[in-house]
ZAMARGU-4260 file (C-alpha; in steps of 0.2 Angstrom, whole numbers, plus 5000, padded with zeros to 4 digits):
<rodrens>
0) 4999/4999/5000 | 5008/5016/4995 | 5005/5034/4999 | 4996/5046/4988 | 5009/5056/4981
5) 4996/5070/4977 | 4996/5076/4995 | 5005/5092/4993 | 5018/5101/5005 | 5009/5112/5017
10) 4993/5104/5014 | 4989/5098/5030 | 4981/5083/5025 | 4986/5065/5028 | 4979/5048/5022
15) 4972/5036/5037 | 4968/5017/5036 | 4952/5014/5046 | 4953/4999/5055 | 4942/4992/5070
20) 4944/4987/5085 | 4927/4979/5094 | 4924/4977/5113 | 4915/4964/5122 | 4904/4972/5136
25) 4890/4966/5147 | 4876/4975/5137 | 4883/4971/5120 | 4899/4974/5108 | 4904/4991/5104
30) 4915/4996/5089 | 4930/5006/5090 | 4936/5015/5074 | 4955/5018/5073 | 4966/5026/5061
35) 4987/5024/5056 | 4993/5035/5042 | 4995/5027/5027 | 5013/5031/5026 | 5017/5019/5039
40) 5008/5005/5032 | 5018/4992/5021 | 5003/4978/5019 | 4988/4971/5028 | 4988/4952/5029
45) 4977/4938/5037 | 4982/4933/5054 | 4997/4922/5052 | 5004/4906/5062 | 5015/4914/5077
50) 5028/4909/5086 | 5026/4913/5106 | 5039/4921/5114 | 5039/4916/5133 | 5042/4930/5146
55) 5035/4944/5135 | 5021/4956/5140 | 5004/4949/5137 | 5001/4961/5122 | 5013/4955/5112
60) 5006/4940/5102 | 5022/4932/5096 | 5034/4933/5081 | 5032/4927/5062 | 5043/4927/5046
65) 5037/4939/5032 | 5049/4935/5017 | 5064/4933/5027 | 5060/4947/5040 | 5056/4942/5058
70) 5039/4954/5062 | 5035/4955/5081 | 5015/4956/5081 | 5006/4966/5095 | 4989/4964/5099
75) 4981/4981/5101 | 4967/4976/5111 | 4976/4969/5125 | 4987/4985/5123 | 4972/4995/5127
80) 4965/4983/5138 | 4951/4980/5129 | 4940/4963/5132 | 4938/4956/5113 | 4922/4947/5108
85) 4924/4928/5104 | 4916/4932/5088 | 4930/4942/5078 | 4946/4930/5084 | 4942/4918/5069
90) 4945/4933/5056 | 4958/4944/5061 | 4969/4955/5051 | 4987/4961/5054 | 4993/4978/5048
95) 5012/4978/5045 | 5018/4995/5049 | 5036/5002/5050 | 5043/5012/5065 | 5060/5016/5068
100) 5065/5007/5053 | 5059/4991/5061 | 5042/4983/5053 | 5029/4978/5067 | 5012/4968/5064
105) 4997/4975/5075 | 4982/4965/5076 | 4965/4973/5072 | 4949/4965/5069 | 4943/4974/5053
110) 4952/4985/5040 | 4940/4996/5031 | 4947/5009/5021 | 4958/5024/5017 | 4953/5041/5022
115) 4959/5057/5019 | 4959/5070/5033 | 4964/5085/5035 | 4973/5088/5052 | 4965/5104/5056
120) 4949/5091/5058 | 4957/5081/5071 | 4957/5087/5089 | 4969/5083/5103 | 4962/5074/5118
125) 4968/5072/5136 | 4955/5059/5140 | 4942/5048/5130 | 4930/5037/5140 | 4918/5034/5126
130) 4910/5017/5131 | 4926/5013/5138 | 4934/5013/5120 | 4951/5015/5126 | 4964/5023/5139
135) 4964/5042/5135 | 4983/5039/5139 | 4985/5030/5123 | 4976/5041/5110 | 4983/5058/5103
140) 4967/5065/5092 | 4950/5062/5086 | 4939/5067/5073 | 4922/5065/5067 | 4917/5055/5052
145) 4901/5051/5043 | 4886/5046/5055 | 4894/5057/5069 | 4906/5042/5072 | 4923/5046/5080
150) 4938/5039/5073 | 4952/5039/5086 | 4971/5042/5083 | 4983/5030/5094 | 4998/5035/5102
155) 5008/5021/5094 | 5024/5029/5100 | 5020/5021/5117 | 5020/5004/5108 | 5036/5006/5100
160) 5045/5011/5117 | 5035/4997/5126 | 5043/4985/5113 | 5061/4994/5118 | 5064/4999/5099
165) 5070/5018/5105 | 5089/5016/5104 | 5097/5018/5123 | 5106/5033/5126 | 5124/5023/5124
170) 5134/5038/5123 | 5135/5055/5132 | 5128/5071/5123 | 5141/5081/5113 | 5146/5096/5125
175) 5140/5112/5114 | 5149/5127/5120 | 5142/5141/5128 | 5137/5151/5113 | 5128/5137/5105
180) 5117/5135/5120 | 5099/5142/5121 | 5080/5139/5118 | 5074/5122/5109 | 5055/5122/5104
185) 5049/5103/5104 | 5033/5099/5094 | 5025/5082/5097 | 5008/5076/5100 | 5016/5060/5109
190) 5020/5063/5127 | 5031/5048/5126 | 5040/5055/5111 | 5042/5073/5119 | 5050/5067/5135
195) 5063/5057/5126 | 5067/5072/5116 | 5067/5084/5129 | 5079/5074/5141 | 5090/5073/5126
200) 5089/5092/5122 | 5092/5095/5140 | 5107/5084/5142 | 5114/5095/5128 | 5111/5110/5135
205) 5096/5117/5130 | 5081/5124/5141 | 5066/5114/5131 | 5050/5122/5127 | 5037/5110/5123
210) 5021/5111/5111 | 5008/5097/5107 | 5005/5101/5088 | 5009/5114/5075 | 4996/5126/5080
215) 5002/5127/5098 | 5020/5128/5090 | 5014/5144/5081 | 5008/5151/5098 | 5023/5147/5107
220) 5033/5157/5093 | 5022/5171/5096 | 5024/5172/5115 | 5044/5171/5111 | 5045/5183/5099
225) 5034/5195/5113 | 5047/5192/5125 | 5063/5193/5115 | 5057/5202/5098 | 5071/5202/5085
230) 5084/5194/5096 | 5072/5177/5094 | 5084/5170/5082 | 5099/5171/5092 | 5090/5163/5109
235) 5079/5150/5101 | 5093/5140/5092 | 5082/5125/5085 | 5065/5118/5082 | 5062/5099/5082
240) 5045/5094/5076 | 5036/5077/5073 | 5026/5077/5057 | 5009/5068/5063 | 5000/5082/5075
245) 4982/5086/5077 | 4976/5102/5071 | 4991/5107/5061 | 5004/5093/5054 | 5024/5096/5055
250) 5025/5100/5037 | 5011/5115/5037 | 5019/5121/5053 | 5036/5122/5044 | 5028/5131/5029
255) 5020/5143/5041 | 5037/5147/5049 | 5047/5149/5034 | 5034/5161/5026 | 5035/5173/5041
260) 5050/5184/5041 | 5052/5185/5058 | 5056/5165/5061 | 5061/5159/5044 | 5080/5158/5048
265) 5076/5147/5064 | 5082/5130/5059 | 5068/5115/5060 | 5072/5096/5061 | 5058/5085/5058
270) 5058/5070/5070 | 5046/5056/5065 | 5041/5039/5066 | 5038/5040/5046 | 5054/5032/5038
275) 5049/5033/5021 | 5059/5044/5009 | 5043/5052/5001 | 5041/5060/5018 | 5059/5064/5020
280) 5057/5074/5003 | 5041/5082/5011 | 5051/5087/5026 | 5065/5096/5015 | 5053/5103/5004
285) 5044/5111/5018 | 5060/5119/5024 | 5066/5108/5036 | 5086/5108/5037 | 5086/5089/5042
290) 5073/5073/5044 | 5077/5060/5057 | 5067/5043/5062 | 5062/5042/5079 | 5073/5040/5091
295) 5091/5034/5089 | 5101/5044/5101 | 5118/5046/5092 | 5110/5051/5075 | 5100/5064/5085
300) 5114/5071/5093 | 5125/5073/5079 | 5109/5080/5069 | 5105/5094/5081 | 5123/5098/5084
305) 5128/5100/5064 | 5111/5109/5061 | 5113/5121/5076 | 5132/5126/5073 | 5128/5127/5053
310) 5114/5140/5058 | 5128/5149/5070 | 5139/5153/5057
</rodrens>
């Protein structure tokens, strides 16, 4: 399944695979509607024969071999604490998605269709308890679809971290000389991802300001400009932005920044779980100085140091 190349830079649109997870309650079965970015999806297959992995968390169903690549399989229902109806267990689907340059299989009950959605129609949420559909801490956004139904976007960064796929910090952060220290703005709708990036930047000597999406990122820039005025380009040394975010995605955010004379010289690095070359090219076309795949500590430190030092010349 390929991403639609007709998506334009700064369009603030994305395409989602609409999939369903059903929950068994005492009074019936409830349907949860979810979405995952097409850019992350390689293919959708029937449930394969798995090899179980003793000693792993309950939500890890096992592993299987797909064309000589070993794929870990995660039950999203178990990860979210959802009781599955027995009726759905005989016809499960696996969405094969790529995170951090690693393929992961996600067990879903149905994969319905592809939807094109504007990020402006997706609202961030702090909790969601409609019919107990999911733990709100595992949701980054919601949007209305036909029939006034709600589609949920899961914080799959948390799954990646739970699987231990983020590279540990095996080296000390590079010491930036005093004149390179300063402010860093981090945009990400995943609290897990923001925490990891913030910890890395603090080790490098930055003071970190956080935003949950592109719109809040622009608001933070306005706040900083009201404090520092024209000195903002000397104070704010780097912006680290996710790509997928409610209300305004990273590409649209970057396009806005680069069109504003006050902020256009501030370097932006995209830090995304989407690892395809198309997204990388879109990021560079949107004005980013670099595009990184979450989260490899050594690459992160090197790229941030390189971009900040180049900006200071």
